[in-house]
C-alpha positions as MATLAB code, in Angstrom:
seq = 'MRHAKLLILPMLMTMGTAQATDQVSGTETVYTSPNRVQERCVVLSPMPGAHYPEEQQAQASALCKLDFYDTNVALCPKLVSTSPGTFIYELSDGPYQQKQAAFEQEVCPQGHIVTSKADGPPASFKVTMNGKHTSGSFSQSSLLYYHMSRYLDAGIHVPVAVWRSMDRKAHAQRVTHKGLQHSAEKSSLKMNHAAWQVLDRAEQDPESYAETSELFTADRSQIYGVMLHIKGKRYHAEVNSSRRSGWGEGQNRDFQKTAPFQALRSDKPLAEAIQEGRAKATKDPTLKKAMSKGFSDEQIAYWMQDLTEITLLDYIFRQQDRIGNIDYVNYWHWIENDQVMYSEHKPNESDATRLRRTWLNDNDAGVKRLYANFTKRTQMLEKIRHYNPKTYTRLMSLDKDLKEQGPLFLHLKNTFGLTTAQFNRTVQAIHDAAAIIRSTCEAGKLRFDLDPDTFFRTGNSSEQKIACGETHEF';
ca = [
      15.943  104.355    2.830;
      17.868  104.056    0.094;
      16.653  104.805   -3.773;
      18.989  103.765   -5.274;
      19.306  100.903   -7.706;
      22.882  100.505   -8.337;
      23.991   98.671  -12.322;
      27.711   98.571  -13.735;
      28.348   97.996  -17.070;
      30.182   99.291  -19.805;
      28.676  102.100  -22.374;
      29.944  103.424  -25.050;
      28.213  106.843  -27.689;
      29.990  107.788  -30.482;
      29.237  111.364  -31.445;
      27.850  113.269  -34.238;
      27.541  116.497  -35.601;
      25.059  118.113  -33.182;
      26.224  116.006  -29.887;
      23.854  116.290  -26.589;
      27.563  116.986  -24.172;
      26.326  114.114  -21.897;
      27.646  111.559  -24.121;
      30.469  110.316  -22.806;
      32.092  107.279  -22.803;
      33.251  104.900  -19.901;
      31.871  102.752  -17.437;
      28.966  103.299  -16.175;
      27.657  102.893  -12.972;
      23.480  103.503  -12.866;
      21.535  104.853  -10.097;
      17.674  106.173   -9.736;
      16.023  108.811   -7.390;
      13.199  109.008   -5.518;
      12.141  110.562   -8.375;
      12.877  107.547  -10.354;
      14.828  109.443  -12.870;
      18.279  107.225  -13.731;
      21.324  109.101  -13.376;
      24.679  108.142  -14.462;
      28.210  108.224  -12.720;
      30.834  107.169  -15.768;
      34.683  106.621  -14.998;
      35.451  107.347  -18.718;
      37.682  105.308  -20.558;
      41.315  105.634  -20.393;
      43.206  107.397  -23.334;
      45.388  105.144  -25.121;
      49.031  104.891  -24.305;
      48.205  106.723  -20.774;
      49.019  105.592  -17.553;
      46.924  105.929  -14.553;
      47.787  104.367  -11.062;
      46.616  101.684   -9.211;
      45.117  104.341   -6.851;
      44.103  106.490   -9.050;
      41.958  104.152  -10.533;
      40.779  102.657   -7.419;
      39.810  106.596   -6.311;
      37.827  106.650   -9.999;
      35.711  103.788   -9.036;
      34.970  104.781   -5.112;
      33.914  107.922   -6.575;
      31.523  106.535   -8.146;
      30.413  103.885   -5.544;
      29.056  107.285   -3.619;
      25.194  106.941   -3.877;
      23.319  110.444   -3.496;
      20.633  108.933   -2.112;
      22.007  106.861    0.920;
      21.344  107.945    4.399;
      25.033  108.271    5.076;
      25.746  110.568    2.034;
      25.320  114.633    2.490;
      25.121  117.109   -0.283;
      25.818  120.488    1.005;
      25.784  123.437   -1.373;
      29.393  125.212   -1.985;
      29.446  128.160   -0.081;
      32.868  129.693   -0.997;
      34.263  131.318   -3.832;
      31.933  131.937   -6.884;
      30.677  128.768   -8.663;
      27.818  126.974   -7.373;
      29.277  123.505   -6.363;
      28.207  120.487   -4.600;
      30.438  118.740   -1.194;
      29.721  115.560   -1.236;
      30.134  113.916    2.901;
      30.283  110.596    3.906;
      28.714  110.286    7.008;
      29.570  106.022    8.451;
      31.887  106.546   10.756;
      31.007  110.279   12.293;
      28.363  111.537   14.730;
      26.368  112.173   12.118;
      26.466  108.075   10.800;
      23.069  107.489    8.983;
      21.353  111.189    9.862;
      22.035  112.324    6.445;
      18.777  115.046    6.765;
      20.293  116.545    9.903;
      23.534  116.689    8.547;
      22.139  118.843    5.753;
      20.339  120.681    8.018;
      22.433  121.545   10.682;
      25.607  121.411    8.853;
      25.587  122.300    5.355;
      24.510  125.815    6.028;
      28.498  126.795    7.905;
      28.970  126.706    4.218;
      33.385  125.769    4.369;
      34.278  122.394    4.258;
      33.535  120.402    7.458;
      35.855  117.591    8.200;
      35.070  116.462   11.806;
      31.341  115.640   11.867;
      32.519  113.565    8.678;
      34.568  110.960    7.350;
      37.268  113.308    5.627;
      37.500  116.028    3.174;
      34.318  115.793    1.125;
      34.134  115.283   -2.851;
      33.410  118.284   -5.223;
      30.323  118.067   -7.764;
      30.866  120.772  -10.212;
      28.910  121.542  -13.163;
      28.792  123.833  -15.888;
      28.151  127.431  -15.042;
      28.807  130.685  -17.556;
      26.280  133.411  -16.340;
      26.188  137.170  -16.927;
      27.286  137.673  -13.179;
      28.766  134.689  -12.455;
      32.213  133.672  -12.796;
      33.156  130.658  -15.482;
      33.481  126.790  -15.805;
      33.172  124.032  -17.698;
      32.717  120.184  -16.262;
      34.531  118.869  -19.188;
      37.728  120.716  -19.080;
      38.137  119.022  -15.734;
      37.587  115.589  -17.284;
      40.031  116.627  -20.061;
      43.073  117.610  -17.774;
      42.596  114.507  -15.680;
      43.115  112.204  -18.400;
      45.462  114.473  -20.496;
      47.761  114.728  -17.734;
      47.609  110.527  -17.502;
      48.528  110.349  -21.121;
      51.374  113.248  -20.491;
      52.687  110.903  -17.358;
      52.994  113.831  -15.425;
      54.259  115.236  -12.704;
      52.347  117.237  -11.290;
      49.053  115.956   -9.435;
      45.693  116.389  -11.323;
      42.291  114.842   -8.979;
      41.070  112.326  -10.389;
      37.536  112.872  -12.521;
      34.532  111.054  -13.277;
      31.395  112.345  -14.591;
      28.343  112.219  -12.585;
      24.595  113.272  -13.311;
      22.064  114.004  -10.887;
      18.487  114.066  -10.863;
      17.791  117.540  -11.197;
      14.488  118.413   -9.269;
      16.248  116.499   -6.650;
      19.454  118.577   -6.871;
      17.717  121.619   -6.969;
      15.743  120.691   -3.567;
      18.733  118.982   -1.529;
      21.236  121.833   -3.007;
      20.283  124.750   -4.859;
      17.054  125.927   -3.355;
      19.217  125.900    0.195;
      22.968  127.238   -1.824;
      20.095  130.469   -2.942;
      19.357  130.421    0.686;
      22.029  130.886    3.039;
      24.358  132.930   -0.223;
      22.013  135.675    0.414;
      22.852  138.785    1.617;
      26.344  137.902    2.330;
      28.715  140.422    0.556;
      31.510  138.322    0.377;
      29.432  135.863   -1.275;
      28.143  138.213   -3.845;
      29.470  135.939   -7.714;
      28.280  132.848   -5.598;
      24.652  133.856   -4.752;
      24.807  134.940   -8.657;
      25.798  131.272   -9.980;
      22.902  130.257   -7.812;
      20.038  132.090   -8.924;
      21.195  131.460  -12.556;
      20.581  127.500  -11.438;
      17.672  127.915   -9.929;
      16.589  129.049  -12.657;
      17.652  127.078  -14.818;
      16.476  124.053  -12.899;
      13.147  124.872  -13.079;
      13.998  126.137  -16.962;
      16.355  124.084  -18.592;
      15.930  125.886  -21.840;
      16.456  129.428  -19.681;
      19.647  128.456  -20.109;
      21.286  129.412  -23.301;
      23.445  126.427  -23.321;
      21.349  123.949  -22.609;
      23.032  120.687  -23.336;
      25.985  121.798  -21.452;
      24.866  121.798  -17.994;
      21.455  119.177  -18.670;
      21.149  115.651  -20.016;
      19.695  115.721  -23.264;
      16.020  114.868  -22.081;
      16.556  117.604  -19.308;
      15.691  115.152  -16.762;
      19.005  116.031  -14.682;
      21.944  118.215  -14.062;
      25.633  116.863  -14.588;
      28.796  117.864  -14.109;
      32.086  116.247  -12.646;
      32.994  114.760   -9.569;
      36.338  115.348   -7.802;
      38.940  115.348   -4.583;
      40.586  118.268   -3.999;
      43.605  118.831   -2.008;
      46.590  121.392   -0.966;
      47.243  124.583    0.100;
      47.318  127.773   -2.614;
      51.222  128.473   -3.490;
      52.595  132.076   -2.866;
      54.065  133.912   -4.737;
      57.072  132.165   -4.945;
      54.836  129.823   -7.816;
      51.950  131.940   -7.904;
      53.507  135.189   -8.849;
      53.346  138.434   -7.203;
      50.150  139.062   -9.237;
      50.346  143.204   -8.892;
      49.837  143.666  -12.390;
      46.352  142.263  -11.929;
      43.712  139.970  -13.438;
      44.318  139.023  -17.130;
      47.798  139.335  -19.038;
      49.770  141.213  -16.751;
      49.598  138.674  -13.960;
      50.510  135.837  -16.922;
      53.398  138.337  -17.218;
      53.643  138.376  -13.318;
      54.098  134.344  -13.511;
      56.933  134.554  -15.757;
      58.889  136.497  -13.505;
      58.316  133.946  -11.104;
      62.248  131.903   -9.811;
      60.927  128.686  -11.733;
      59.927  130.614  -14.891;
      62.574  132.505  -14.835;
      65.349  129.436  -14.750;
      62.982  128.181  -18.031;
      63.953  131.075  -19.739;
      67.340  130.838  -19.294;
      69.828  129.244  -22.041;
      72.334  128.459  -19.246;
      72.310  124.223  -18.621;
      70.132  123.101  -15.925;
      72.325  124.212  -12.097;
      73.390  127.161  -13.594;
      69.803  128.197  -15.201;
      68.349  127.477  -11.201;
      70.896  129.956   -9.946;
      70.459  132.441  -13.009;
      66.012  131.765  -12.072;
      66.656  132.756   -8.706;
      68.848  135.853   -9.207;
      66.735  137.034  -11.161;
      63.517  136.311   -8.942;
      65.003  138.249   -5.871;
      65.170  141.131   -7.567;
      61.147  141.665   -7.289;
      60.818  142.449   -3.155;
      58.250  140.355   -3.207;
      59.154  137.543   -4.972;
      62.626  137.993   -2.581;
      60.476  137.355    0.586;
      58.614  134.621   -0.843;
      61.878  133.326   -1.583;
      63.093  133.593    1.556;
      61.927  130.641    3.032;
      65.025  129.109    1.120;
      63.859  126.718   -1.887;
      66.639  124.246   -2.957;
      67.550  123.910   -6.104;
      66.068  120.458   -5.959;
      62.481  122.225   -5.141;
      63.573  124.573   -8.278;
      63.723  121.798  -10.585;
      60.610  119.967  -10.090;
      59.056  123.806  -10.389;
      60.417  123.981  -13.140;
      58.893  120.613  -15.089;
      55.524  121.390  -13.365;
      55.539  124.983  -15.147;
      56.330  122.865  -18.797;
      53.261  120.381  -17.975;
      51.077  123.397  -16.648;
      51.775  125.787  -19.663;
      51.217  122.955  -22.163;
      47.820  122.178  -20.927;
      46.655  125.738  -19.958;
      47.710  126.350  -23.844;
      45.772  123.499  -25.072;
      42.816  123.946  -22.962;
      42.279  127.683  -23.310;
      42.672  128.224  -19.136;
      41.934  131.540  -18.179;
      42.165  131.210  -14.458;
      45.280  129.787  -13.920;
      47.472  132.455  -11.822;
      46.876  133.025   -8.155;
      44.810  129.230   -8.201;
      47.971  126.569   -8.331;
      47.951  124.321   -5.480;
      50.739  122.204   -3.410;
      51.061  119.278   -1.140;
      53.989  118.384    0.975;
      55.839  115.258    0.465;
      58.979  113.573    1.922;
      61.546  112.358   -1.172;
      63.962  109.914   -0.188;
      66.169  108.108   -2.732;
      65.960  103.957   -2.550;
      67.302  101.290   -4.915;
      68.802  104.246   -6.894;
      64.727  105.416   -7.336;
      63.262  108.744   -6.111;
      60.386  107.636   -3.943;
      57.806  109.924   -2.214;
      55.333  109.846    0.262;
      53.323  112.443    2.573;
      54.431  110.481    5.728;
      57.969  111.024    6.904;
      59.892  107.149    5.931;
      62.123  105.785    8.786;
      65.280  107.080    6.566;
      66.883  110.434    7.816;
      67.943  111.989    5.201;
      64.506  112.462    3.688;
      63.950  115.448    1.917;
      60.424  118.049    2.567;
      59.712  119.420   -1.249;
      56.326  121.131   -2.216;
      54.770  119.241   -5.353;
      52.114  120.878   -7.126;
      48.143  120.035   -7.134;
      46.221  121.385   -9.919;
      43.103  121.394   -8.699;
      41.183  124.136  -10.289;
      40.640  123.070  -14.269;
      36.993  124.204  -15.180;
      38.047  127.357  -16.690;
      38.862  125.781  -20.207;
      38.312  124.041  -23.611;
      35.419  127.046  -24.484;
      35.904  129.589  -26.834;
      34.793  132.465  -24.921;
      37.581  131.588  -21.968;
      40.645  134.114  -22.887;
      43.680  131.275  -23.453;
      46.286  133.923  -21.770;
      49.379  130.905  -21.917;
      49.003  131.584  -25.087;
      48.772  135.237  -25.751;
      51.543  135.521  -23.178;
      53.739  133.963  -25.580;
      54.638  131.236  -22.591;
      55.822  128.416  -24.713;
      57.708  130.454  -27.445;
      59.635  131.616  -23.805;
      60.806  128.120  -22.841;
      64.611  126.622  -23.009;
      64.199  123.261  -20.718;
      62.176  120.328  -21.814;
      61.935  116.357  -20.417;
      62.334  114.154  -22.987;
      60.099  112.259  -22.319;
      56.778  114.884  -21.767;
      58.481  116.259  -25.320;
      58.272  112.984  -27.065;
      54.681  112.667  -25.686;
      53.633  115.671  -26.818;
      55.067  114.904  -30.428;
      53.281  111.404  -30.934;
      49.800  112.823  -29.562;
      50.547  115.521  -32.893;
      50.953  113.093  -34.696;
      48.246  110.820  -33.747;
      45.877  113.895  -34.282;
      47.041  114.419  -37.597;
      46.699  110.672  -38.635;
      43.481  110.339  -36.975;
      44.421  107.637  -35.004;
      43.766  106.059  -31.758;
      44.010  109.415  -29.705;
      41.815  111.141  -32.382;
      39.082  109.232  -31.924;
      39.774  108.653  -28.034;
      39.200  112.718  -27.617;
      36.159  113.127  -30.159;
      34.411  109.999  -28.416;
      35.014  109.999  -24.891;
      34.324  113.407  -23.316;
      31.215  114.843  -24.822;
      33.223  117.954  -26.710;
      30.846  119.827  -29.656;
      32.071  119.455  -33.080;
      34.238  123.342  -32.393;
      35.631  121.757  -29.086;
      36.709  118.945  -30.096;
      38.445  120.933  -33.444;
      39.845  124.056  -31.433;
      41.184  121.645  -29.110;
      43.094  119.194  -31.757;
      44.411  122.480  -33.436;
      45.442  123.931  -29.938;
      47.920  120.701  -29.462;
      49.043  121.143  -33.344;
      50.452  124.790  -32.517;
      51.776  123.723  -29.151;
      53.478  120.933  -30.636;
      54.586  123.206  -33.655;
      55.749  125.858  -31.276;
      58.087  123.658  -28.841;
      59.632  121.729  -31.787;
      60.242  124.864  -33.544;
      62.398  126.317  -30.174;
      64.308  122.798  -30.437;
      64.794  123.076  -34.379;
      66.533  126.573  -33.728;
      68.979  124.286  -31.192;
      67.273  126.536  -28.359;
      65.970  123.451  -26.228;
      67.563  121.948  -23.921;
      66.702  118.413  -22.874;
      67.972  118.132  -19.343;
      64.918  118.245  -17.428;
      64.885  115.444  -15.300;
      63.876  116.528  -11.417;
      64.068  112.614   -9.764;
      67.392  112.753  -11.604;
      68.399  115.961  -10.289;
      67.088  115.051   -6.883;
      69.590  111.998   -6.768;
      72.284  113.352   -8.281;
      72.463  116.702   -8.045;
      72.571  117.219  -11.679;
      70.711  116.506  -14.933;
      73.026  114.979  -17.698;
      71.112  116.986  -21.400;
      70.128  114.528  -23.778;
      70.394  114.581  -27.621;
      67.007  113.779  -29.382;
      65.376  114.328  -33.122;
      63.548  117.101  -32.903;
      60.819  115.452  -34.912;
      60.956  112.392  -32.790;
      57.690  110.603  -32.148;
      57.251  107.063  -29.565;
      54.800  104.578  -29.550;
      53.542  103.830  -25.878;
];
């Protein structure tokens, strides 16, 4: 039986100094729970000047069409990793068609992702969680990563993310209680279970969670978070590094010893820098083994671009848990009408090349002050010597707009439900990142030759000359 009343309307709520963090801006879809609580799904307003491909706009709309009370939609507690997320399965074409209750009772306790009994991989509903014995996550961080990556027109794939709320009592009954039950007495799920315990207490008494407004709506009737689809396999040491120095600053310094990062640190032209990066990395036995698969120069060029985008985003948003959490999807690349095309499916062209393209799925340990900014601590931005001119000019334009309190300033302030302190820290981090990279340019140490598509097409990439303070109107 359906209990949802569906409405679609534009929504805009501006923020004051002491705003609750459920105040987001965008296009809203409203559902009504069996308890008569009105839930919201919000496709956030696009960033001015950002590029949102049509397929991503369609994905955002599809996520907000997921009705949690439709009998062809099942909710399962996430019983893998450490955070108390929810897997959202569609059942319209599988053996559990219109059997929501049966799926949740029979399939959900398996814990891991199950696709054979549903329409495909589930969407994830991730909430904020920062307890004493839990891992750290902040739902707004994933929203910021997605939209900022579109402003930068990034080559890395950051999952489409939408804001979603749910009746807290309905969520407790259908998800949290089961997560608590099935994670108990499993040593591999110790932190996962701790998170379910904190969430269970909070859903019974929202004020028991220290930062209530980051987990519940202003009226405390709903829990809220972010919905997205994750995809890909985990990179090994070729990108995620050896990690032998342990969590924190150690593994972030290990990260800078990988072939693509070593190439970024080289003062030589791009093609020579790639060779130097590979040579330095393979002096490490772990990295030599990881690179033995014969990754091409073109692959390393794409990874270099990825790392400039990852380090920039992670510096801005204080991501503390990046290393070891970078994923990829294989794409076939070929040239058509002098343009690089790519697809997961091999085309008819016989000269298509398969390359790994980065998916940045895990973006929820950012923005909050309590998270350590290891990108900043280990001075990653200061060490980069190659940059894509498009990325650079977009960053300079963003920096200029924020200083002038222009459209991007207002969008960042009014769209994501950030507190004043979170907003101010993010703005300052953008200014600092721009200043670091601009100073490298002004010192004559930054080469604008990082254009992996051109490198793929021609085997070379000519260096561009641009003014260090250059901005561009988009």
